N, C-alpha and C positions, 0 to 999 in steps of 0.2 A: 504494500499499500503506500502511495506517495506521501511525502511529508505534508504538502498543502492539504491533502484529503483528510489526514489525521487531524490536522489542526482544525479543519472545518467540522469535522465530526465531534470534536471536543466542543467547538462553539455551539453546534446544534444542541448540546446538552443544557444550554442556558434556556432554551424554550420550555414551556410547561410540559410535564410528563405526557399528558394525553395528545398534545399536538405532536411531540416527538413520536409517539407510538403511530399516530395516523400518517404523519408526513415526513418523518425522518429518512426514510429509504429514498423517497422521491427527491427530498433536498439534496441528499448525497449524490444521487444520480444526476441531477441538474447541474451540480457543482463539477462532476466529472465531465459532463458534456461540454460545460462552459471552458474548463481548462483545455480540453481537446480543440475546441474551436477557436478560443481567443488567447490562450496561454494562461499559465498559473497567475501571474502578476495581475492581469486584467480580471481574472476570476475572483481573485482575493479582494480586490478593490470593489468590485460589484457586489460581492456578498457581504463584505464588511458594511457597505452602505445599507444594504437591505436588513442586516441585522439591527443596525442603529435605529432604523424606522420601525421594523416589525416587532422586535422583542419587547419593547414597553407596551405595545398594544396588546399582544398576546398575554403577557403578564397581568396587565390590568383587567382583561376579560376573565382570566382565571379567578381573580380576587373579586370581581363584581358578579359572579354568577349567582343564580338564585339561592343555592344553598348558603353561601357566605352571607349574602344579604339577610336572608331569613335569621340566620344566627346572630348577625349584628343587631337587627332590630329586637329580637328576643333579649339579648344582653342589655340593650339601652333601656327598653321597656322595664325590665327587672331592676336595674339600677335606679331608674325614675321612681318606681314604686318603693324601693327601699329607701331612697331619699325622702319621699313623702312620709313614710312611716316614721323615720327617724326625726322628721321636723316636727310632726305631731307629738312624738314622745318627749322631745326636747322642750317644745313649747314655743 
C-alpha cells in the first residue's frame, strides 16, 4: 500500500464511525483513482480541502441527530425541574 493512501486512510478515521462504515471504502477508492489520474500531490491537496470542508459537517450531524437531541432536552428539562424544586425549598 502506498504511503499517500495510508495517510488518507488514517484521515478517513476522523469521520464519524457510521459514515466510515458506509463510505470509507468508496473514499479510499476515489483517492486511489485521483492519485492515478492526477498524481499524489494533487490528490492530497484535493482531499485535504475536502476534509476541511466535510469533516466538521459530518461531525456536527452526528452530534445533532435525534437521539442526542432528545437526550439533551431530557437532561435540560430534568435540571430545570431540579432547579425549580431547589428554589422552592430554599425559599
